[in-house]
VEXVO-207231 format. One record per residue (C-alpha): x negated, z negated, y negated; residue number from 1; residue in one letter; chain. Coordinates in Angstrom, 2 decimals. Last residue first. Example, Ala and Ser with C-alpha at 12.3 -4.5 7.8 and 13.67 -1.06 7.14 Angstrom:
BEGIN
{X:-13.67; Z:-7.14; Y:1.06; i:2; aa:S; ch:A}
{X:-12.30; Z:-7.80; Y:4.50; i:1; aa:A; ch:A}
END
This chain:
BEGIN
{X:-28.34; Z:-4.27; Y:3.85; i:360; aa:S; ch:A}
{X:-24.94; Z:-3.43; Y:2.49; i:359; aa:S; ch:A}
{X:-22.91; Z:-2.34; Y:5.38; i:358; aa:L; ch:A}
{X:-23.80; Z:-5.47; Y:6.89; i:357; aa:C; ch:A}
{X:-23.09; Z:-7.62; Y:3.81; i:356; aa:D; ch:A}
{X:-19.69; Z:-5.23; Y:3.42; i:355; aa:D; ch:A}
{X:-18.73; Z:-6.98; Y:7.00; i:354; aa:I; ch:A}
{X:-19.39; Z:-10.30; Y:6.55; i:353; aa:I; ch:A}
{X:-17.15; Z:-10.06; Y:3.98; i:352; aa:P; ch:A}
{X:-14.56; Z:-8.73; Y:5.60; i:351; aa:T; ch:A}
{X:-14.66; Z:-11.31; Y:8.45; i:350; aa:V; ch:A}
{X:-13.79; Z:-14.39; Y:6.98; i:349; aa:V; ch:A}
{X:-10.99; Z:-13.17; Y:4.56; i:348; aa:G; ch:A}
{X:-9.88; Z:-10.60; Y:7.13; i:347; aa:R; ch:A}
{X:-9.13; Z:-13.13; Y:9.81; i:346; aa:M; ch:A}
{X:-7.04; Z:-15.88; Y:6.94; i:345; aa:I; ch:A}
{X:-5.23; Z:-12.11; Y:6.64; i:344; aa:E; ch:A}
{X:-4.81; Z:-11.86; Y:10.53; i:343; aa:Y; ch:A}
{X:-2.97; Z:-15.51; Y:10.21; i:342; aa:G; ch:A}
{X:-0.30; Z:-15.30; Y:7.39; i:341; aa:A; ch:A}
{X:0.84; Z:-11.94; Y:9.00; i:340; aa:A; ch:A}
{X:1.10; Z:-13.61; Y:12.31; i:339; aa:S; ch:A}
{X:-1.53; Z:-14.56; Y:14.75; i:338; aa:P; ch:A}
{X:-1.70; Z:-14.12; Y:18.77; i:337; aa:H; ch:A}
{X:-1.12; Z:-17.11; Y:21.01; i:336; aa:L; ch:A}
{X:1.74; Z:-19.39; Y:20.42; i:335; aa:T; ch:A}
{X:4.18; Z:-16.29; Y:19.99; i:334; aa:D; ch:A}
{X:4.36; Z:-17.58; Y:16.30; i:333; aa:P; ch:A}
{X:0.75; Z:-18.46; Y:15.77; i:332; aa:F; ch:A}
{X:0.20; Z:-18.81; Y:12.64; i:331; aa:L; ch:A}
{X:2.32; Z:-21.82; Y:12.57; i:330; aa:E; ch:A}
{X:0.43; Z:-23.31; Y:15.45; i:329; aa:P; ch:A}
{X:-1.92; Z:-24.78; Y:12.66; i:328; aa:R; ch:A}
{X:-4.43; Z:-27.11; Y:14.24; i:327; aa:G; ch:A}
{X:-7.18; Z:-24.83; Y:14.14; i:326; aa:A; ch:A}
{X:-6.68; Z:-21.78; Y:11.73; i:325; aa:M; ch:A}
{X:-9.77; Z:-22.45; Y:8.98; i:324; aa:P; ch:A}
{X:-12.15; Z:-23.24; Y:11.93; i:323; aa:T; ch:A}
{X:-11.36; Z:-20.70; Y:14.90; i:322; aa:H; ch:A}
{X:-11.33; Z:-17.54; Y:13.01; i:321; aa:Y; ch:A}
{X:-15.44; Z:-17.74; Y:12.33; i:320; aa:D; ch:A}
{X:-16.77; Z:-14.54; Y:12.27; i:319; aa:A; ch:A}
{X:-21.06; Z:-14.89; Y:13.46; i:318; aa:I; ch:A}
{X:-23.24; Z:-12.84; Y:12.54; i:317; aa:H; ch:A}
{X:-26.03; Z:-11.73; Y:15.48; i:316; aa:Y; ch:A}
{X:-29.55; Z:-13.36; Y:14.96; i:315; aa:D; ch:A}
{X:-30.03; Z:-12.75; Y:18.78; i:314; aa:N; ch:A}
{X:-30.74; Z:-16.69; Y:19.59; i:313; aa:A; ch:A}
{X:-28.23; Z:-17.91; Y:16.85; i:312; aa:S; ch:A}
{X:-25.41; Z:-15.74; Y:17.66; i:311; aa:A; ch:A}
{X:-25.97; Z:-16.30; Y:21.53; i:310; aa:L; ch:A}
{X:-25.66; Z:-20.25; Y:21.06; i:309; aa:A; ch:A}
{X:-22.76; Z:-19.32; Y:18.85; i:308; aa:D; ch:A}
{X:-20.85; Z:-17.47; Y:21.40; i:307; aa:L; ch:A}
{X:-21.76; Z:-20.46; Y:23.94; i:306; aa:D; ch:A}
{X:-19.99; Z:-22.96; Y:21.48; i:305; aa:A; ch:A}
{X:-17.13; Z:-20.59; Y:20.91; i:304; aa:N; ch:A}
{X:-16.60; Z:-21.07; Y:24.96; i:303; aa:F; ch:A}
{X:-16.90; Z:-24.44; Y:25.18; i:302; aa:A; ch:A}
{X:-14.75; Z:-24.96; Y:22.15; i:301; aa:A; ch:A}
{X:-11.95; Z:-23.03; Y:24.09; i:300; aa:I; ch:A}
{X:-12.23; Z:-24.38; Y:27.13; i:299; aa:A; ch:A}
{X:-11.79; Z:-28.08; Y:25.82; i:298; aa:A; ch:A}
{X:-9.08; Z:-26.94; Y:23.42; i:297; aa:N; ch:A}
{X:-7.15; Z:-24.95; Y:26.53; i:296; aa:L; ch:A}
{X:-7.79; Z:-28.35; Y:28.91; i:295; aa:A; ch:A}
{X:-6.19; Z:-30.21; Y:26.07; i:294; aa:A; ch:A}
{X:-3.24; Z:-27.47; Y:26.08; i:293; aa:I; ch:A}
{X:-2.21; Z:-27.82; Y:29.44; i:292; aa:D; ch:A}
{X:-3.08; Z:-26.47; Y:32.93; i:291; aa:P; ch:A}
{X:-4.83; Z:-23.75; Y:32.08; i:290; aa:I; ch:A}
{X:-5.62; Z:-21.67; Y:35.38; i:289; aa:L; ch:A}
{X:-3.06; Z:-18.87; Y:34.53; i:288; aa:G; ch:A}
{X:-0.79; Z:-20.36; Y:31.89; i:287; aa:L; ch:A}
{X:0.36; Z:-23.96; Y:30.54; i:286; aa:P; ch:A}
{X:-0.37; Z:-23.18; Y:28.20; i:285; aa:A; ch:A}
{X:0.26; Z:-21.04; Y:25.37; i:284; aa:L; ch:A}
{X:-1.29; Z:-23.39; Y:21.85; i:283; aa:F; ch:A}
{X:-4.37; Z:-20.81; Y:21.15; i:282; aa:S; ch:A}
{X:-6.88; Z:-21.42; Y:18.38; i:281; aa:P; ch:A}
{X:-8.54; Z:-18.09; Y:17.31; i:280; aa:C; ch:A}
{X:-11.76; Z:-17.30; Y:19.42; i:279; aa:L; ch:A}
{X:-15.32; Z:-17.10; Y:17.51; i:278; aa:R; ch:A}
{X:-15.82; Z:-13.55; Y:16.40; i:277; aa:C; ch:A}
{X:-19.33; Z:-12.09; Y:17.06; i:276; aa:L; ch:A}
{X:-20.22; Z:-9.67; Y:14.36; i:275; aa:I; ch:A}
{X:-23.74; Z:-7.07; Y:15.42; i:274; aa:V; ch:A}
{X:-25.06; Z:-4.48; Y:13.34; i:273; aa:C; ch:A}
{X:-25.12; Z:-1.22; Y:14.63; i:272; aa:A; ch:A}
{X:-28.61; Z:0.55; Y:15.81; i:271; aa:G; ch:A}
{X:-27.36; Z:1.89; Y:19.04; i:270; aa:A; ch:A}
{X:-29.87; Z:-1.17; Y:20.38; i:269; aa:A; ch:A}
{X:-27.77; Z:-3.48; Y:18.40; i:268; aa:E; ch:A}
{X:-24.57; Z:-2.52; Y:19.87; i:267; aa:A; ch:A}
{X:-25.72; Z:-2.46; Y:23.67; i:266; aa:M; ch:A}
{X:-27.31; Z:-6.09; Y:23.43; i:265; aa:A; ch:A}
{X:-23.71; Z:-7.11; Y:21.38; i:264; aa:A; ch:A}
{X:-21.87; Z:-5.45; Y:24.45; i:263; aa:M; ch:A}
{X:-24.16; Z:-7.15; Y:27.12; i:262; aa:D; ch:A}
{X:-23.96; Z:-10.50; Y:25.25; i:261; aa:A; ch:A}
{X:-20.32; Z:-10.04; Y:25.01; i:260; aa:I; ch:A}
{X:-19.98; Z:-9.66; Y:28.89; i:259; aa:N; ch:A}
{X:-22.46; Z:-12.70; Y:29.39; i:258; aa:D; ch:A}
{X:-20.26; Z:-14.89; Y:26.90; i:257; aa:V; ch:A}
{X:-19.13; Z:-17.08; Y:30.50; i:256; aa:T; ch:A}
{X:-16.43; Z:-17.82; Y:32.38; i:255; aa:P; ch:A}
{X:-15.58; Z:-20.62; Y:34.60; i:254; aa:T; ch:A}
{X:-12.77; Z:-20.43; Y:36.81; i:253; aa:V; ch:A}
{X:-11.89; Z:-16.80; Y:35.21; i:252; aa:I; ch:A}
{X:-8.06; Z:-16.05; Y:34.10; i:251; aa:N; ch:A}
{X:-6.72; Z:-18.06; Y:31.56; i:250; aa:Y; ch:A}
{X:-10.13; Z:-18.35; Y:29.60; i:249; aa:I; ch:A}
{X:-11.30; Z:-14.71; Y:30.66; i:248; aa:D; ch:A}
{X:-8.13; Z:-13.41; Y:28.89; i:247; aa:N; ch:A}
{X:-9.21; Z:-15.51; Y:25.44; i:246; aa:I; ch:A}
{X:-12.46; Z:-14.41; Y:25.88; i:245; aa:G; ch:A}
{X:-12.73; Z:-10.96; Y:23.41; i:244; aa:G; ch:A}
{X:-13.35; Z:-10.44; Y:19.98; i:243; aa:L; ch:A}
{X:-16.28; Z:-8.45; Y:19.29; i:242; aa:I; ch:A}
{X:-16.86; Z:-6.77; Y:15.67; i:241; aa:V; ch:A}
{X:-19.22; Z:-3.87; Y:15.44; i:240; aa:V; ch:A}
{X:-20.96; Z:-2.29; Y:12.28; i:239; aa:V; ch:A}
{X:-22.68; Z:1.06; Y:11.85; i:238; aa:K; ch:A}
{X:-20.48; Z:3.04; Y:14.26; i:237; aa:P; ch:A}
{X:-22.17; Z:5.63; Y:16.03; i:236; aa:N; ch:A}
{X:-17.82; Z:6.96; Y:17.19; i:235; aa:F; ch:A}
{X:-19.36; Z:7.21; Y:20.89; i:234; aa:S; ch:A}
{X:-20.02; Z:3.44; Y:20.72; i:233; aa:L; ch:A}
{X:-17.11; Z:1.63; Y:20.41; i:232; aa:V; ch:A}
{X:-14.12; Z:3.12; Y:22.69; i:231; aa:D; ch:A}
{X:-16.48; Z:5.14; Y:25.17; i:230; aa:T; ch:A}
{X:-19.74; Z:3.42; Y:25.24; i:229; aa:N; ch:A}
{X:-17.77; Z:0.34; Y:25.44; i:228; aa:F; ch:A}
{X:-14.85; Z:0.51; Y:28.12; i:227; aa:R; ch:A}
{X:-16.45; Z:-1.28; Y:31.05; i:226; aa:A; ch:A}
{X:-17.67; Z:-3.90; Y:28.34; i:225; aa:L; ch:A}
{X:-14.12; Z:-4.41; Y:26.79; i:224; aa:M; ch:A}
{X:-12.73; Z:-4.41; Y:30.78; i:223; aa:Q; ch:A}
{X:-15.42; Z:-7.51; Y:31.76; i:222; aa:A; ch:A}
{X:-14.61; Z:-8.99; Y:28.68; i:221; aa:T; ch:A}
{X:-10.86; Z:-9.65; Y:29.69; i:220; aa:T; ch:A}
{X:-8.13; Z:-7.34; Y:28.63; i:219; aa:N; ch:A}
{X:-4.52; Z:-8.21; Y:28.39; i:218; aa:G; ch:A}
{X:-3.95; Z:-5.35; Y:25.66; i:217; aa:N; ch:A}
{X:-6.81; Z:-3.04; Y:24.65; i:216; aa:V; ch:A}
{X:-8.48; Z:-3.69; Y:21.27; i:215; aa:G; ch:A}
{X:-10.41; Z:-0.92; Y:20.02; i:214; aa:A; ch:A}
{X:-8.94; Z:0.09; Y:15.73; i:213; aa:N; ch:A}
{X:-11.12; Z:1.78; Y:13.72; i:212; aa:R; ch:A}
{X:-11.81; Z:-0.72; Y:10.86; i:211; aa:G; ch:A}
{X:-10.18; Z:-2.84; Y:8.44; i:210; aa:P; ch:A}
{X:-7.53; Z:-4.22; Y:10.49; i:209; aa:I; ch:A}
{X:-3.52; Z:-3.32; Y:9.13; i:208; aa:S; ch:A}
{X:-2.15; Z:-3.26; Y:12.46; i:207; aa:T; ch:A}
{X:-4.07; Z:-6.50; Y:13.77; i:206; aa:W; ch:A}
{X:-2.04; Z:-5.80; Y:17.27; i:205; aa:L; ch:A}
{X:-4.68; Z:-4.40; Y:19.37; i:204; aa:F; ch:A}
{X:-7.33; Z:-6.99; Y:18.10; i:203; aa:T; ch:A}
{X:-5.38; Z:-10.01; Y:19.52; i:202; aa:I; ch:A}
{X:-4.32; Z:-7.66; Y:22.52; i:201; aa:S; ch:A}
{X:-7.89; Z:-7.86; Y:23.37; i:200; aa:D; ch:A}
{X:-10.96; Z:-7.15; Y:21.63; i:199; aa:G; ch:A}
{X:-13.07; Z:-3.96; Y:20.30; i:198; aa:I; ch:A}
{X:-12.94; Z:-3.65; Y:16.35; i:197; aa:F; ch:A}
{X:-15.35; Z:-0.59; Y:14.91; i:196; aa:V; ch:A}
{X:-16.90; Z:-0.14; Y:11.69; i:195; aa:V; ch:A}
{X:-18.08; Z:2.57; Y:10.07; i:194; aa:E; ch:A}
{X:-15.63; Z:4.99; Y:11.06; i:193; aa:D; ch:A}
{X:-15.24; Z:6.70; Y:7.89; i:192; aa:Y; ch:A}
{X:-17.58; Z:6.85; Y:5.10; i:191; aa:A; ch:A}
{X:-16.70; Z:8.32; Y:1.35; i:190; aa:F; ch:A}
{X:-19.04; Z:8.04; Y:-1.11; i:189; aa:L; ch:A}
{X:-17.74; Z:7.46; Y:-4.78; i:188; aa:I; ch:A}
{X:-19.58; Z:8.63; Y:-7.91; i:187; aa:T; ch:A}
{X:-19.29; Z:7.00; Y:-11.00; i:186; aa:T; ch:A}
{X:-19.35; Z:7.93; Y:-14.97; i:185; aa:H; ch:A}
{X:-16.32; Z:9.13; Y:-15.27; i:184; aa:A; ch:A}
{X:-14.29; Z:5.90; Y:-14.03; i:183; aa:P; ch:A}
{X:-12.66; Z:6.90; Y:-10.29; i:182; aa:K; ch:A}
{X:-8.83; Z:8.15; Y:-11.17; i:181; aa:L; ch:A}
{X:-8.86; Z:11.37; Y:-9.99; i:180; aa:E; ch:A}
{X:-11.49; Z:10.57; Y:-7.23; i:179; aa:E; ch:A}
{X:-9.65; Z:8.12; Y:-5.79; i:178; aa:L; ch:A}
{X:-6.81; Z:9.94; Y:-5.59; i:177; aa:V; ch:A}
{X:-8.02; Z:13.24; Y:-3.94; i:176; aa:C; ch:A}
{X:-10.35; Z:11.15; Y:-1.73; i:175; aa:E; ch:A}
{X:-7.08; Z:9.25; Y:-0.41; i:174; aa:L; ch:A}
{X:-5.27; Z:12.26; Y:0.01; i:173; aa:Q; ch:A}
{X:-7.59; Z:13.72; Y:1.70; i:172; aa:E; ch:A}
{X:-7.75; Z:11.42; Y:4.26; i:171; aa:N; ch:A}
{X:-6.17; Z:13.16; Y:7.26; i:170; aa:G; ch:A}
{X:-3.09; Z:13.01; Y:9.68; i:169; aa:F; ch:A}
{X:0.44; Z:13.55; Y:9.58; i:168; aa:W; ch:A}
{X:3.47; Z:12.14; Y:11.67; i:167; aa:A; ch:A}
{X:6.90; Z:13.56; Y:12.56; i:166; aa:I; ch:A}
{X:6.84; Z:15.98; Y:9.94; i:165; aa:P; ch:A}
{X:9.42; Z:16.39; Y:7.65; i:164; aa:D; ch:A}
{X:12.31; Z:18.93; Y:7.71; i:163; aa:E; ch:A}
{X:14.87; Z:16.23; Y:9.13; i:162; aa:V; ch:A}
{X:14.27; Z:14.45; Y:5.77; i:161; aa:T; ch:A}
{X:12.22; Z:11.15; Y:5.17; i:160; aa:D; ch:A}
{X:14.01; Z:8.13; Y:4.34; i:159; aa:E; ch:A}
{X:14.19; Z:6.57; Y:8.24; i:158; aa:V; ch:A}
{X:10.40; Z:6.98; Y:8.65; i:157; aa:T; ch:A}
{X:8.26; Z:9.78; Y:9.46; i:156; aa:I; ch:A}
{X:4.85; Z:8.42; Y:10.69; i:155; aa:E; ch:A}
{X:1.26; Z:8.53; Y:8.57; i:154; aa:G; ch:A}
{X:-2.15; Z:8.14; Y:10.81; i:153; aa:V; ch:A}
{X:-5.21; Z:7.72; Y:8.65; i:152; aa:T; ch:A}
{X:-8.01; Z:9.77; Y:10.65; i:151; aa:E; ch:A}
{X:-12.17; Z:8.54; Y:10.14; i:150; aa:L; ch:A}
{X:-10.58; Z:4.77; Y:9.25; i:149; aa:P; ch:A}
{X:-11.86; Z:3.71; Y:5.62; i:148; aa:A; ch:A}
{X:-15.08; Z:2.81; Y:3.66; i:147; aa:N; ch:A}
{X:-14.99; Z:3.95; Y:0.37; i:146; aa:V; ch:A}
{X:-18.73; Z:3.78; Y:-1.25; i:145; aa:Q; ch:A}
{X:-19.53; Z:2.87; Y:-4.91; i:144; aa:W; ch:A}
{X:-22.10; Z:4.42; Y:-6.82; i:143; aa:V; ch:A}
{X:-23.02; Z:4.05; Y:-10.70; i:142; aa:F; ch:A}
{X:-24.77; Z:0.88; Y:-9.74; i:141; aa:P; ch:A}
{X:-27.28; Z:2.84; Y:-7.86; i:140; aa:W; ch:A}
{X:-28.58; Z:5.27; Y:-10.88; i:139; aa:Q; ch:A}
{X:-31.43; Z:2.31; Y:-11.27; i:138; aa:D; ch:A}
{X:-33.08; Z:2.76; Y:-8.17; i:137; aa:D; ch:A}
{X:-31.95; Z:1.82; Y:-4.55; i:136; aa:C; ch:A}
{X:-34.35; Z:0.21; Y:-1.84; i:135; aa:I; ch:A}
{X:-32.08; Z:-1.35; Y:0.72; i:134; aa:P; ch:A}
{X:-32.88; Z:-5.33; Y:1.37; i:133; aa:A; ch:A}
{X:-35.55; Z:-5.41; Y:4.40; i:132; aa:E; ch:A}
{X:-38.01; Z:-6.77; Y:2.76; i:131; aa:V; ch:A}
{X:-35.45; Z:-9.19; Y:0.90; i:130; aa:D; ch:A}
{X:-34.87; Z:-8.67; Y:-2.90; i:129; aa:D; ch:A}
{X:-36.72; Z:-10.69; Y:-5.68; i:128; aa:E; ch:A}
{X:-38.75; Z:-7.19; Y:-6.79; i:127; aa:V; ch:A}
{X:-35.60; Z:-5.84; Y:-7.54; i:126; aa:T; ch:A}
{X:-33.24; Z:-3.29; Y:-5.80; i:125; aa:H; ch:A}
{X:-30.61; Z:-1.84; Y:-7.97; i:124; aa:E; ch:A}
{X:-27.08; Z:-3.06; Y:-7.36; i:123; aa:R; ch:A}
{X:-24.60; Z:-1.29; Y:-4.79; i:122; aa:F; ch:A}
{X:-20.84; Z:-1.51; Y:-4.20; i:121; aa:E; ch:A}
{X:-18.93; Z:-1.32; Y:-1.03; i:120; aa:T; ch:A}
{X:-15.41; Z:-0.97; Y:-0.76; i:119; aa:I; ch:A}
{X:-12.60; Z:-1.34; Y:1.82; i:118; aa:R; ch:A}
{X:-10.19; Z:0.87; Y:2.53; i:117; aa:I; ch:A}
{X:-6.51; Z:0.76; Y:4.48; i:116; aa:S; ch:A}
{X:-4.77; Z:3.31; Y:3.47; i:115; aa:F; ch:A}
{X:-0.55; Z:3.97; Y:2.64; i:114; aa:G; ch:A}
{X:-0.99; Z:5.37; Y:-0.60; i:113; aa:L; ch:A}
{X:-0.10; Z:1.92; Y:-1.73; i:112; aa:A; ch:A}
{X:-2.70; Z:0.59; Y:0.35; i:111; aa:E; ch:A}
{X:-5.24; Z:3.15; Y:-1.08; i:110; aa:A; ch:A}
{X:-4.14; Z:2.13; Y:-5.32; i:109; aa:I; ch:A}
{X:-4.64; Z:-1.87; Y:-4.04; i:108; aa:A; ch:A}
{X:-7.74; Z:-1.48; Y:-2.56; i:107; aa:I; ch:A}
{X:-8.35; Z:0.48; Y:-6.19; i:106; aa:Y; ch:A}
{X:-7.81; Z:-1.99; Y:-8.19; i:105; aa:Y; ch:A}
{X:-9.19; Z:-4.92; Y:-5.97; i:104; aa:A; ch:A}
{X:-12.65; Z:-3.18; Y:-6.39; i:103; aa:P; ch:A}
{X:-12.57; Z:-3.18; Y:-10.05; i:102; aa:T; ch:A}
{X:-11.87; Z:-0.51; Y:-12.36; i:101; aa:Q; ch:A}
{X:-8.70; Z:-0.86; Y:-13.43; i:100; aa:G; ch:A}
{X:-5.12; Z:0.60; Y:-14.62; i:99; aa:G; ch:A}
{X:-1.93; Z:-0.83; Y:-14.06; i:98; aa:T; ch:A}
{X:-0.35; Z:0.88; Y:-11.58; i:97; aa:S; ch:A}
{X:3.03; Z:-0.22; Y:-10.06; i:96; aa:A; ch:A}
{X:5.11; Z:2.88; Y:-11.06; i:95; aa:I; ch:A}
{X:2.06; Z:5.56; Y:-9.83; i:94; aa:K; ch:A}
{X:1.73; Z:3.81; Y:-6.86; i:93; aa:A; ch:A}
{X:5.41; Z:3.88; Y:-6.24; i:92; aa:L; ch:A}
{X:5.59; Z:7.48; Y:-7.08; i:91; aa:L; ch:A}
{X:3.01; Z:8.62; Y:-4.70; i:90; aa:S; ch:A}
{X:4.57; Z:6.09; Y:-1.81; i:89; aa:A; ch:A}
{X:8.21; Z:8.01; Y:-2.35; i:88; aa:V; ch:A}
{X:5.96; Z:11.47; Y:-1.96; i:87; aa:R; ch:A}
{X:4.59; Z:10.41; Y:0.68; i:86; aa:Q; ch:A}
{X:7.84; Z:9.12; Y:2.51; i:85; aa:A; ch:A}
{X:9.72; Z:11.91; Y:1.56; i:84; aa:T; ch:A}
{X:7.21; Z:14.35; Y:3.15; i:83; aa:S; ch:A}
{X:4.02; Z:16.43; Y:1.70; i:82; aa:P; ch:A}
{X:4.01; Z:19.73; Y:1.27; i:81; aa:S; ch:A}
{X:2.02; Z:21.81; Y:-0.75; i:80; aa:E; ch:A}
{X:-0.81; Z:19.12; Y:-0.76; i:79; aa:G; ch:A}
{X:-0.26; Z:15.38; Y:-1.70; i:78; aa:L; ch:A}
{X:-3.23; Z:15.40; Y:-4.00; i:77; aa:C; ch:A}
{X:-1.53; Z:17.89; Y:-6.35; i:76; aa:P; ch:A}
{X:1.02; Z:14.50; Y:-7.51; i:75; aa:D; ch:A}
{X:4.04; Z:15.59; Y:-7.41; i:74; aa:P; ch:A}
{X:4.27; Z:14.35; Y:-10.31; i:73; aa:L; ch:A}
{X:4.30; Z:13.69; Y:-13.87; i:72; aa:G; ch:A}
{X:6.17; Z:10.31; Y:-13.87; i:71; aa:Y; ch:A}
{X:9.39; Z:11.76; Y:-15.33; i:70; aa:T; ch:A}
{X:9.11; Z:14.74; Y:-13.43; i:69; aa:R; ch:A}
{X:8.62; Z:12.42; Y:-10.12; i:68; aa:E; ch:A}
{X:11.36; Z:10.56; Y:-10.53; i:67; aa:F; ch:A}
{X:14.01; Z:13.23; Y:-11.50; i:66; aa:D; ch:A}
{X:12.92; Z:15.00; Y:-8.21; i:65; aa:A; ch:A}
{X:13.42; Z:11.62; Y:-6.25; i:64; aa:L; ch:A}
{X:16.65; Z:11.70; Y:-7.72; i:63; aa:L; ch:A}
{X:18.33; Z:12.58; Y:-4.48; i:62; aa:E; ch:A}
{X:16.13; Z:10.58; Y:-2.48; i:61; aa:S; ch:A}
{X:15.93; Z:7.06; Y:-3.76; i:60; aa:T; ch:A}
{X:15.72; Z:3.70; Y:-1.95; i:59; aa:T; ch:A}
{X:11.79; Z:2.45; Y:-3.14; i:58; aa:P; ch:A}
{X:12.31; Z:4.22; Y:-6.80; i:57; aa:P; ch:A}
{X:15.89; Z:2.24; Y:-7.10; i:56; aa:H; ch:A}
{X:18.31; Z:4.78; Y:-8.95; i:55; aa:I; ch:A}
{X:19.10; Z:6.15; Y:-6.35; i:54; aa:E; ch:A}
{X:20.64; Z:2.82; Y:-4.38; i:53; aa:R; ch:A}
{X:22.62; Z:1.96; Y:-7.44; i:52; aa:L; ch:A}
{X:23.82; Z:5.68; Y:-7.93; i:51; aa:F; ch:A}
{X:24.47; Z:5.76; Y:-3.56; i:50; aa:D; ch:A}
{X:26.58; Z:3.10; Y:-4.49; i:49; aa:D; ch:A}
{X:28.62; Z:4.75; Y:-7.25; i:48; aa:T; ch:A}
{X:28.71; Z:8.00; Y:-4.45; i:47; aa:R; ch:A}
{X:31.12; Z:5.60; Y:-2.73; i:46; aa:T; ch:A}
{X:33.38; Z:4.51; Y:-5.78; i:45; aa:D; ch:A}
{X:33.70; Z:8.10; Y:-6.92; i:44; aa:I; ch:A}
{X:34.60; Z:9.52; Y:-3.39; i:43; aa:R; ch:A}
{X:37.19; Z:6.62; Y:-2.90; i:42; aa:A; ch:A}
{X:38.89; Z:7.72; Y:-6.17; i:41; aa:L; ch:A}
{X:38.80; Z:11.53; Y:-4.84; i:40; aa:E; ch:A}
{X:40.19; Z:10.25; Y:-1.89; i:39; aa:D; ch:A}
{X:42.96; Z:8.35; Y:-3.62; i:38; aa:A; ch:A}
{X:43.95; Z:11.04; Y:-5.85; i:37; aa:I; ch:A}
{X:45.42; Z:12.82; Y:-2.68; i:36; aa:A; ch:A}
{X:46.56; Z:9.83; Y:-1.11; i:35; aa:L; ch:A}
{X:48.67; Z:9.85; Y:-4.29; i:34; aa:L; ch:A}
{X:49.57; Z:13.17; Y:-4.02; i:33; aa:V; ch:A}
{X:50.66; Z:12.67; Y:0.05; i:32; aa:R; ch:A}
{X:52.49; Z:9.42; Y:-0.61; i:31; aa:S; ch:A}
{X:54.81; Z:11.66; Y:-3.56; i:30; aa:I; ch:A}
{X:55.50; Z:14.38; Y:-1.12; i:29; aa:V; ch:A}
{X:56.69; Z:11.94; Y:2.04; i:28; aa:S; ch:A}
{X:55.04; Z:12.01; Y:4.69; i:27; aa:D; ch:A}
{X:53.19; Z:7.77; Y:4.45; i:26; aa:S; ch:A}
{X:56.85; Z:6.85; Y:3.64; i:25; aa:E; ch:A}
{X:57.05; Z:5.67; Y:-0.27; i:24; aa:L; ch:A}
{X:60.06; Z:7.48; Y:-1.44; i:23; aa:R; ch:A}
{X:60.30; Z:6.81; Y:-4.89; i:22; aa:W; ch:A}
{X:63.63; Z:6.87; Y:-6.82; i:21; aa:L; ch:A}
{X:64.65; Z:3.54; Y:-5.63; i:20; aa:V; ch:A}
{X:63.31; Z:2.17; Y:-8.12; i:19; aa:G; ch:A}
{X:60.32; Z:0.13; Y:-9.18; i:18; aa:R; ch:A}
{X:57.34; Z:2.03; Y:-11.66; i:17; aa:P; ch:A}
{X:54.52; Z:3.40; Y:-9.65; i:16; aa:L; ch:A}
{X:51.41; Z:1.04; Y:-9.99; i:15; aa:L; ch:A}
{X:51.59; Z:-0.44; Y:-6.47; i:14; aa:A; ch:A}
{X:51.57; Z:2.91; Y:-5.20; i:13; aa:K; ch:A}
{X:48.49; Z:3.67; Y:-6.72; i:12; aa:L; ch:A}
{X:47.33; Z:0.65; Y:-5.36; i:11; aa:M; ch:A}
{X:48.17; Z:1.43; Y:-2.02; i:10; aa:R; ch:A}
{X:46.44; Z:4.71; Y:-2.29; i:9; aa:A; ch:A}
{X:43.48; Z:3.29; Y:-3.42; i:8; aa:Y; ch:A}
{X:43.27; Z:1.19; Y:-0.31; i:7; aa:A; ch:A}
{X:43.80; Z:4.18; Y:2.00; i:6; aa:E; ch:A}
{X:40.89; Z:6.24; Y:0.42; i:5; aa:A; ch:A}
{X:38.51; Z:3.65; Y:1.14; i:4; aa:M; ch:A}
{X:36.79; Z:1.22; Y:-1.21; i:3; aa:L; ch:A}
{X:33.27; Z:1.66; Y:-1.52; i:2; aa:G; ch:A}
{X:30.52; Z:-0.80; Y:-0.46; i:1; aa:M; ch:A}
END
């Protein structure tokens, strides 16, 4: 933070020659002249702070146009009137880009632009493949599919101006950028809303969830079942990920997986691949009908065992969130909901299963 004008005025007065000639009262001529000079010094000092902020790309605003000119921006993919936040995101993506042809490279590019995507790759069908494997000819290895939410929403930030929109919608920028960066010999397919996650607050709070988020705070499995048609099946998903039951444990004397079984059957009947999720560990006790941590762990273990049996009997997939997070209370800051690191563990568990569903 720069010095104020008064501080500069004091320093200028201190530099004057000593003697009775100077009248240094605040209303004297020399004091007013020095204060005028000090105002300019303070302004320059403040602009020095501004300059340090402006030469840092994530915080630039006045020099944004200069950065864009240097890096060949703004990108036509941003459209006619991109927000300041979109322009900055595009600049940071361009600066960070080192080139590449791996899924991880394109996922990172999309993430820098504010999109959460998954990539599905294909291969030629062979005689060794399972009879249920998709039949792809020798051209399919040159095709890759980008899976993204149907509507990515960007929201105004403190870096934006009063002329920027409060929010913007759509995936046109994602498609445009990836089409520009893809290897010339490949074809991209864009698939939206192929994956829907339904659950309670643990799902709802997963901000970077790899699909449509149909989580609702406080939901029991009965409440999830009641809205299943509207919140899940109406989107015609190819994959349905179901995580629920912790609120049943806290509120129901003998929780069962019956409601999850009904949801899974409905999803399967609609042609979706079903992924059932084992409950995460929880360290929130006593609460509701749970007297202590031991009783909570026993209830979660019993529920997960029933879920395993349901999956085994119906050939559903199981995403085991419990095992990699068991005994790690540091992953649950409020004793119930995962931290960012916890959600990354969950992503690592479920994403390969989703990819398997989408490629089969």
